[in-house]
N, C-alpha and C positions, 0 to 999 in steps of 0.2 A: 615970295616973302612968307606966305601962309605955310608952306611946307617947312620952311626953316623954323617958324614958330612952333609947329607941331612937333618937330624933332626935339626942339629945346624943351617943350612941355613933357615929352616922353622921358627925357634925361632927368628932368627935375622930379618927375614922378618916381623914377627908379631910385634917385637919391633919397627922396622922402621915405620910400619903403625901406631902404637899407637903414636909415637913422631910426625909423620906427621900430624895426626889428631889434636894433641895439638897445633902445630904451625898454622894450618888452622883455629882453633878456635880463636887464638890471632888475625890473619888477619881479620877474620869475626867481631870480637869485635871492632877493629879499624875502619873497614868499617862502622859498625853500628854507631859509634860515629860521623864519618864524615857525614853520611847520616842524623843523627839527627840534626847536625848543619845546613846542607843544608835545611832540612825540616823546622826548626825553622826560618831560614832566609826567606824562601819563604812565610811561613804563616805570618810572621811579615810584610814583604813588601806588601803582598796582603791586609792585614788589614789596614796598613797605607795608602795605595793607595785608599782604599775604604772610608777613613776618619774615621776609628775606631781606638781607642787607643789599641795597641796590648797588653799592660800590663793588660787589663781586661780579656784576654783569659787565663784561668787557665792552659790549656794544654801546652801552651808555656813554662811555668815555669818548667813543668815536662820534657820537651824536653831539655831545656837549662841546667837544673840541675838534671840529672837523678839519681834515686835511684839505688844502686847496686842490681842486680838481679842474682839469681842462673842461671847457664847455663843449658838450656834444653838439653835433649838427642836428638841428630840428628842421624838418621840411616846412616851408611856409604854410602849406595846406594843413599840416598838423597843428601849427600854431593857431591858425584860424579856427579849426575845430575845437581846440581847447578853450578859446575865448567864447565860442558860441554855446558850449555846454558846460558851465561851471557846476561842480558837485560839492555839497558840503563835505568837509574833511572827515567827519566822523562816519559818514556813509561810505566814503571811499576806503577808509581804514577797515571798516567792518567787512566789506566785500574782499579787500585785498588779503586779509588775515583769516578768512573763513576756514582754511585747511588746518590752522593751528588752534582752533577753538576747543577741540577735543583731543584726548590722548594723554600720554604721560607728560609730566612737567618738563619743560626744556632745560637742557644743561646750561647753567648760567655762564660757564666759561666759553662756550662755543655758540650759544644761541644768537640769532640775529634779533634786531630790534623789533621786526615784524612778528617773529615768533613770541617774544616777550609780551608785546601788546596784545597779540591774538589770544594768548593763553591766559594772561593775568588781567586783562581789561575786558575781554569779551567772552572768554571761554570758561573751562572748568576751574581754573585758578582764580577766577573773579568771585568774590563773595556775593551771595544772592542779593544782598541789600544794595549792592553797587552795580548790578547787572543792568545793561542798557534797557531791558524790558521793564525793570523796576523803576527806572528813572523816567520812563515815558508816561 
């Protein structure tokens, strides 16, 4: 009887883990939508402050009206690692866009969102009074 209960417990634990992963995916999707809204607002504000019409940037349209995408497979250990080490979004964006901070201004017709944010929010295109160092 004990072995049957242990097998049943293992099955319940597997089901619990599967349902937990599904709810974590929903939370991740909600967080992604919120991050996209924040990214779009940051890029739009940076472009406007630089005197550029944000409606010319094609990537902003993709952020503000995203197309449905299939959910990629994420290994359970990666999910666990992501939960254990949360980072502030601004630090993550600064590190992720470091290579776009300097150099010529990106082409608004073909630039990615990260290029726009890197250049106009953290890099040479950012007015000095709005630079992250000035805000700190």
